C-alpha positions in Angstrom: -4.9 -26.4 30.0 -8.3 -28.2 29.7 -10.6 -27.3 26.8 -13.2 -24.8 28.1 -16.8 -25.9 27.5 -20.0 -24.0 27.8 -23.2 -25.8 28.9 -26.3 -24.2 27.5 -29.9 -24.9 28.6 -33.0 -24.1 26.6 -36.2 -24.4 28.6 -38.8 -24.5 25.8 -42.5 -24.9 25.6 -42.6 -28.5 24.8 -39.2 -29.7 26.1 -35.9 -28.9 27.7 -32.7 -29.0 25.6 -29.2 -29.0 26.8 -26.0 -28.7 24.7 -22.2 -28.1 25.1 -20.1 -25.9 22.9 -16.4 -25.1 22.6 -15.0 -21.6 22.3 -15.4 -21.7 18.5 -19.2 -22.4 18.7 -18.8 -26.1 17.8 -21.5 -28.3 19.4 -20.1 -31.3 21.3 -23.3 -32.8 22.3 -27.0 -32.2 22.7 -30.0 -33.9 24.4 -33.8 -33.3 24.7 -36.5 -34.3 27.1 -40.2 -33.4 26.8 -42.8 -32.6 29.4 -46.6 -32.1 29.5 -48.5 -28.9 29.0 -52.1 -28.9 30.5 -54.9 -26.7 29.2 -57.5 -26.9 32.1 -59.7 -24.1 30.7 -60.1 -22.1 27.4 -57.1 -19.8 27.1 -55.3 -21.4 30.1 -51.9 -23.3 29.9 -50.0 -24.8 32.8 -46.9 -26.9 33.4 -45.3 -28.6 36.5 -42.0 -26.8 37.4 -40.5 -29.9 38.7 -40.9 -31.4 35.3 -38.5 -28.7 34.0 -35.8 -29.6 36.5 -36.0 -33.3 36.0 -35.8 -32.8 32.2 -32.8 -30.5 32.4 -30.9 -32.8 34.8 -31.6 -35.9 32.5 -30.4 -33.9 29.4 -27.3 -32.5 31.1 -26.2 -35.9 32.3 -26.4 -37.2 28.7 -24.5 -34.3 27.3 -21.8 -34.1 29.8 -21.1 -37.8 29.2 -20.3 -36.8 25.5 -17.7 -34.2 26.3 -14.2 -35.2 25.2 -11.7 -36.2 27.9 -9.7 -33.3 29.1 -12.5 -30.8 28.8 -14.1 -28.7 31.5 -17.5 -27.1 31.8 -16.6 -23.6 32.9 -19.9 -21.7 32.5 -23.6 -22.5 32.2 -26.3 -20.3 30.8 -30.1 -20.6 30.6 -32.7 -19.4 28.0 -36.3 -20.0 28.8 -39.9 -19.2 27.8 -40.8 -15.8 29.1 -43.7 -14.8 31.2 -44.0 -18.4 32.3 -44.9 -17.4 35.9 -44.9 -19.3 39.3 -45.2 -18.6 42.9 -42.5 -19.9 45.2 -42.0 -20.1 49.0 -39.1 -18.8 51.0 -37.1 -22.0 50.2 -37.7 -21.6 46.5 -40.2 -24.5 46.3 -43.1 -24.0 43.8 -46.5 -23.5 45.5 -48.5 -24.2 42.4 -48.2 -25.1 38.7 -46.6 -22.4 36.5 -48.9 -20.3 34.3 -47.3 -20.7 30.8 -46.4 -17.8 28.6 -49.2 -18.6 26.1 -51.9 -18.4 28.9 -54.3 -15.6 28.3 -56.4 -15.6 31.5 -55.2 -12.2 32.7 -57.2 -10.2 30.1 -58.9 -8.0 32.8 -55.6 -7.4 34.5 -54.0 -6.5 31.3 -56.7 -3.9 30.7 -56.1 -2.4 34.1 -52.5 -1.9 33.3 -53.1 -0.4 29.8 -55.8 1.9 31.0 -53.2 3.8 33.0 -51.6 4.9 29.8 -48.4 5.2 31.8 -45.5 6.7 29.9 -43.3 3.6 30.5 -45.8 1.6 28.4 -44.5 3.4 25.3 -41.4 1.1 25.5 -43.7 -1.9 24.9 -45.7 -0.6 21.9 -48.0 1.5 24.0 -49.2 -1.2 26.4 -48.6 -4.5 28.1 -49.7 -7.9 26.8 -52.0 -10.4 28.4 -49.1 -12.9 28.3 -46.7 -10.9 30.4 -45.4 -10.9 34.0 -47.4 -7.9 35.4 -50.9 -9.0 34.3 -50.3 -12.5 35.4 -49.0 -11.5 38.9 -52.0 -9.2 39.3 -54.3 -12.0 38.3 -52.8 -14.2 41.0 -53.4 -11.4 43.6 -57.0 -10.8 42.5 -58.0 -14.5 41.9 -55.9 -16.6 44.2 -55.3 -14.3 47.2 -54.4 -17.0 49.7 -51.8 -18.4 47.3 -50.6 -14.9 46.5 -50.1 -14.0 50.1 -48.4 -17.3 51.0 -45.9 -16.8 48.1 -42.6 -15.4 49.1 -41.9 -14.4 45.4 -43.5 -14.5 42.1 -40.9 -15.4 39.5 -40.3 -16.5 36.0 -39.3 -20.0 34.9 -35.8 -18.6 34.1 -35.4 -17.1 37.7 -36.4 -20.4 39.2 -34.1 -22.5 37.2 -31.3 -20.1 37.9 -32.1 -20.4 41.6 -32.0 -24.2 41.4 -28.6 -24.0 39.8 -26.8 -21.5 42.0 -29.1 -20.7 45.0 -29.3 -17.0 44.1 -32.6 -15.5 43.1 -32.2 -12.7 40.4 -34.1 -11.3 37.5 -32.9 -11.0 34.0 -32.7 -7.5 32.5 -33.8 -9.0 29.2 -37.1 -10.5 30.7 -37.7 -7.5 33.0 -37.3 -5.0 30.2 -39.3 -6.9 27.6 -42.1 -8.4 29.8 -42.1 -6.6 33.2 -42.3 -2.9 32.3 -38.8 -2.1 33.2 -36.6 0.3 31.4 -33.1 1.2 32.7 -33.1 4.4 30.7 -36.1 5.5 32.9 -34.5 4.4 36.2 -35.9 0.8 36.1 -39.3 0.0 37.4 -42.1 2.7 37.6 -43.2 2.9 41.2 -46.3 5.0 40.4 -47.5 2.6 37.8 -47.4 -0.4 40.3 -49.0 1.7 42.9 -51.9 2.7 40.6 -52.8 -0.8 39.7 -52.6 -2.2 43.2 -49.2 -3.8 43.1 -47.2 -1.4 45.3 -45.5 -4.3 47.0 -43.7 -5.4 43.8 -40.3 -5.0 45.5 -41.2 -7.6 48.0 -43.0 -10.1 45.6 -40.5 -9.9 42.6 -36.7 -10.6 42.7 -34.9 -7.4 43.7 -31.7 -7.8 41.7 -31.7 -7.4 37.9 -28.8 -8.7 35.9 -28.0 -8.2 32.2 -27.5 -11.1 29.9 -23.9 -12.2 30.0 -23.4 -11.1 33.7 -22.1 -13.8 36.1 -24.6 -14.7 38.7 -22.8 -17.2 41.0 -21.0 -20.6 40.8 -23.3 -23.6 40.6 -24.0 -25.4 43.9 -22.4 -28.7 44.7 -26.0 -30.2 44.7 -26.7 -28.8 41.2 -23.4 -30.0 39.7 -24.2 -33.5 41.1 -27.7 -33.4 39.6 -26.4 -32.2 36.3 -23.4 -34.6 36.2 -20.8 -31.8 36.1 -17.5 -31.8 37.9 -16.2 -28.6 39.5 -18.2 -25.5 40.1 -18.8 -23.6 36.7 -20.1 -20.1 36.8 -23.7 -19.5 36.1 -24.1 -16.6 33.6 -27.3 -14.7 33.2 -29.4 -15.6 30.2 -32.8 -14.3 29.2 -35.9 -15.1 27.1 -35.2 -18.1 24.8 -36.0 -16.2 21.6 -33.7 -13.3 22.6 -30.9 -15.6 23.6 -31.3 -17.0 20.1 -30.5 -13.6 18.7 -27.0 -14.2 19.9 -26.8 -17.7 18.3 -28.0 -16.3 15.0 -25.4 -13.5 15.1 -28.0 -10.8 15.1 -26.0 -8.5 17.4 -25.9 -5.2 15.3 -28.6 -3.1 13.6 -29.9 -3.9 10.2 -30.5 -7.7 10.8 -33.6 -9.5 11.9 -33.7 -12.7 13.9 -36.8 -14.8 13.5 -37.2 -17.8 16.1 -39.6 -20.1 14.4 -40.9 -22.4 17.1 -44.3 -23.0 18.8 -44.7 -19.2 18.4 -42.7 -17.0 16.0 -40.6 -14.2 17.5 -39.1 -11.4 15.3 -36.3 -9.4 16.8 -34.1 -6.6 15.5 -31.7 -4.0 17.0 -31.9 -0.3 16.5 -29.2 2.4 17.3 -32.0 4.8 18.0 -35.3 4.1 20.0 -38.0 3.7 17.4 -41.6 3.8 18.8 -43.6 1.8 16.3 -47.4 1.1 16.7 -48.1 -2.5 17.0 -44.4 -3.5 17.7 -43.1 -4.1 21.1 -40.2 -2.0 22.1 -38.0 0.0 21.8 -36.5 -2.0 24.7 -33.4 -0.2 25.9 -30.3 -2.4 26.5 -32.5 -5.5 26.7 -30.0 -7.7 24.8 -27.0 -5.9 23.4 -25.8 -2.9 25.4 -26.2 0.4 23.6 -29.0 -0.8 21.4 -32.8 -0.8 21.5 -34.6 -4.0 20.8 -37.6 -4.1 18.6 -39.9 -7.2 18.7 -42.7 -8.6 16.8 -44.4 -12.0 17.5 -47.0 -14.6 16.5 -48.5 -16.5 19.4 -49.4 -19.5 17.3 -47.1 -20.8 14.6 -45.7 -24.3 14.8 -48.4 -24.8 17.4 -51.0 -24.6 14.7 -49.1 -27.2 12.5 -48.9 -29.5 15.5 -52.7 -29.1 16.0 -53.4 -29.8 12.4 -51.3 -33.0 12.5 -53.0 -34.1 15.7 -56.5 -33.5 14.3 -56.0 -34.7 10.7 -53.0 -36.8 10.3 -52.7 -39.0 13.4 -52.7 -42.1 11.3 -49.5 -41.0 9.5 -47.2 -41.7 12.6 -43.7 -40.3 12.6 -43.9 -39.4 8.9 -46.9 -37.1 9.4 -45.1 -33.7 8.8 -43.2 -35.1 5.7 -46.4 -36.4 4.2 -48.4 -33.3 4.9 -45.6 -31.1 3.4 -45.6 -33.3 0.2 -49.4 -32.8 -0.1 -49.1 -29.2 0.5 -46.3 -28.8 -2.1 -48.6 -30.2 -4.8 -51.0 -27.2 -4.2 -50.3 -23.9 -6.0 -49.4 -20.7 -4.1 -52.5 -19.2 -2.6 -53.9 -22.6 -1.5 -56.4 -22.7 -4.4 -58.6 -20.0 -2.8 -58.4 -21.1 0.9 -57.8 -18.3 3.3 -56.7 -18.9 6.9 -56.0 -16.7 10.0 -53.2 -17.8 12.4 -54.8 -16.6 15.6 -55.3 -19.9 17.4 -54.2 -18.2 20.7 -54.9 -14.6 19.8 -52.7 -12.0 18.1 -49.5 -10.9 19.7 -48.4 -8.2 17.1 -49.3 -6.1 15.3 -52.9 -6.5 16.1 -52.2 -7.1 19.8 -55.6 -8.7 20.3 -55.8 -11.8 22.6 -59.6 -12.3 21.6 -58.8 -13.2 17.9 -59.2 -16.8 17.1 -58.2 -19.1 14.1 -60.3 -19.3 11.0 -60.4 -20.8 7.5 -62.8 -20.1 4.7 -63.2 -20.6 0.9 -63.7 -24.3 1.0 -65.6 -26.3 -1.5 -65.7 -30.0 -2.3 -62.5 -30.2 -4.4 -60.3 -29.0 -1.5 -58.2 -31.7 0.2 -56.1 -32.0 3.4 -53.1 -30.7 1.4 -55.0 -27.6 0.6 -55.9 -26.9 4.2 -52.3 -27.6 5.4 -50.9 -25.2 2.8 -53.5 -22.6 3.9 -52.2 -23.0 7.5 -48.6 -22.6 6.5 -49.4 -19.6 4.4 -51.5 -18.0 7.2 -48.4 -17.9 9.5 -46.4 -16.4 6.6 -48.9 -13.7 6.2 -48.7 -12.9 9.8 -45.0 -12.6 9.6 -45.4 -10.2 6.5 -47.8 -8.0 8.5 -45.1 -7.7 11.2 -42.5 -6.8 8.6 -44.9 -4.1 7.2 -45.3 -2.6 10.7 -41.5 -2.5 11.1 -41.1 -0.8 7.7 -43.8 1.8 8.5 -41.9 2.7 11.7 -38.7 3.2 9.9 -37.0 -0.2 10.5 -36.2 -1.8 7.2 -35.7 -5.6 7.1 -33.6 -6.8 4.2 -33.2 -10.4 5.4 -34.4 -12.8 8.1 -31.9 -15.1 9.9 -34.0 -17.9 11.3 -33.9 -20.9 13.6 -36.4 -23.3 15.3 -38.5 -26.3 14.5 -40.1 -24.7 11.4 -36.7 -24.6 9.6 -37.0 -28.4 9.3 -39.8 -27.8 6.8 -38.2 -26.4 3.5 -41.6 -25.9 1.9 -42.7 -23.6 4.8 -39.5 -21.6 4.6 -40.0 -21.0 0.9 -43.5 -20.0 1.5 -42.5 -17.5 4.1 -39.7 -16.1 1.8 -42.3 -15.9 -1.0 -45.1 -14.2 0.9 -42.7 -11.7 2.5 -40.5 -11.3 -0.6 -37.5 -11.4 1.8 -34.5 -13.7 1.8 -34.2 -16.2 4.7 -30.7 -17.0 6.0 -29.9 -20.3 7.8 -26.9 -20.8 10.1 -24.8 -23.9 10.4 -26.1 -24.7 13.9 -29.9 -24.6 13.8 -30.3 -24.6 17.6 -29.7 -20.9 17.9 -31.1 -20.6 21.4 -28.5 -23.2 22.7 -25.7 -21.6 20.8 -26.8 -18.2 22.0 -26.5 -19.4 25.6 -23.0 -20.5 24.9 -22.3 -17.0 23.4 -23.6 -15.3 26.5 -21.6 -17.8 28.8 -18.4 -17.1 26.9 -18.8 -13.3 27.4 -19.7 -13.7 31.1 -16.4 -15.7 31.5 -14.5 -13.1 29.3 -13.4 -15.7 26.9 -14.8 -13.3 24.2 -14.8 -9.5 24.8 -18.5 -8.8 23.9 -21.4 -10.3 22.1 -20.3 -9.0 18.7 -16.8 -10.7 19.1 -18.4 -13.8 20.4 -20.8 -14.0 17.6 -18.1 -13.5 15.0 -16.1 -16.4 16.5 -19.0 -18.8 17.2 -21.7 -18.2 14.5 -21.5 -19.3 10.8 -23.9 -18.9 7.9 -25.0 -22.1 6.1 -27.3 -21.1 3.2 -29.8 -18.5 1.9 -33.4 -19.1 0.6 -34.4 -16.4 -1.9 -37.9 -15.5 -2.6 -39.6 -16.5 -5.9 -40.4 -13.2 -7.6 -43.0 -15.0 -9.7 -45.1 -15.7 -6.6 -45.1 -12.1 -5.5 -48.4 -11.0 -7.3 -50.3 -14.1 -6.2 -49.3 -13.5 -2.6 -50.0 -9.9 -2.7 -53.7 -10.7 -3.5 -53.7 -13.5 -0.9 -52.3 -11.0 1.7 -55.1 -8.5 1.0 -57.6 -11.3 1.5 -55.9 -12.2 4.8 -56.2 -8.6 6.0 -59.7 -8.3 4.9 -60.7 -11.6 6.6 -59.3 -10.2 9.8 -61.2 -7.0 9.5 -64.4 -8.8 8.8 -64.2 -11.5 11.4 -62.6 -9.6 14.4 -66.0 -8.1 15.6 -67.5 -11.7 15.5 -64.6 -13.1 17.4 -64.8 -10.4 20.0 -68.6 -10.9 20.4 -68.0 -14.7 20.9 -65.4 -14.1 23.6 -67.9 -11.9 25.5 -70.5 -14.7 25.3 
């Protein structure tokens, strides 16, 4: 019998990545191809959908060529950035560029949704976010009516990629529950909410079928197999939001654990046996990832995106070694960045402040401060944002004892230690750092019934590598620094709001 292989696709913010795994979770090959993000106006972010498909196909052909002889790709699963929204025609062709998840243009539409105070919004922390599917769809209807009317469907990036793979247009329960105001415990979508905000036609404009992560969608088409370099017709299994797929790849499939996906943004994900309604935290999302559990979610819109901005602005001359040199400079600075305080709100605050009008800031500088001081302050600002999210979890009755992490930030040992120290919480690293890709393989294995459920699949495919313990000696310093972080937010937020209003 041929060795069964799972092909996993991660459609990220900066690039597409594809990898193959066997039934035990061993990675057999991986490839990555980048694409461009455009920022045409303040708060806007867009991408070309065709760039995603070209990148996925190029990566897949490289990966499939690395599979051992006698192996067979039997299932495919996709994780993708969520609330990356695009209009398509009846043939599935994009009618415009996609509005990226981090785009915050739909502020007014977000307010319209939240002003309803509809009961279903309690499943998302009491309101919707400017990033999410509903405000962006409503923005299209209000601001680009011709485009909106000509669109057969408004979909997410995940839905469109799945359509390109198998020819069937469906939505993911993960995305719909977390970003589309959907709750299966309440019967699905709330018709009266959509009617009240002027989107009564949602059943015509959005995909009608909603499938849970791990459910089979359809076999790949012959055209897709040819484009991806795959022989046969493997089954496409429903995936979800990239970070949430990453939960599976980190083995966070039972209550008591917290997954933190440390990428362009940070996402903090935990499961609860009971629905916990926590101010400033998204959720509890019923059955969004693992059946029978509610999902709790915190998040920071800007994280690694800030370090990339810092590199581009202050370290371009360092070339490929920029991050290494910056980390070395920052490591020479003591905890607390020698008095520098920074806020991590380069694209607003996702949670727990839930405020898209907040901006980045840094203060406390004098003539002795260096680039290393500033870089350390940036790293610490993201750590303080994570600590504030853990505080909100704890106040709501969800205790976090450790964080299992993945993403680009895990390549920076200094940053991981800073986060552990600021939060005074251990950080767990797994053997395969690409948890979104491994999570896709976990979901694919369940969809093909190779493993009975997510728990069994995670036990068979996910392995722990190491633990970073917090330095107790840094606790007092960072307690003081955290109070300054909070006070800075309180002092500057009114000025930031006034600036946004012009």
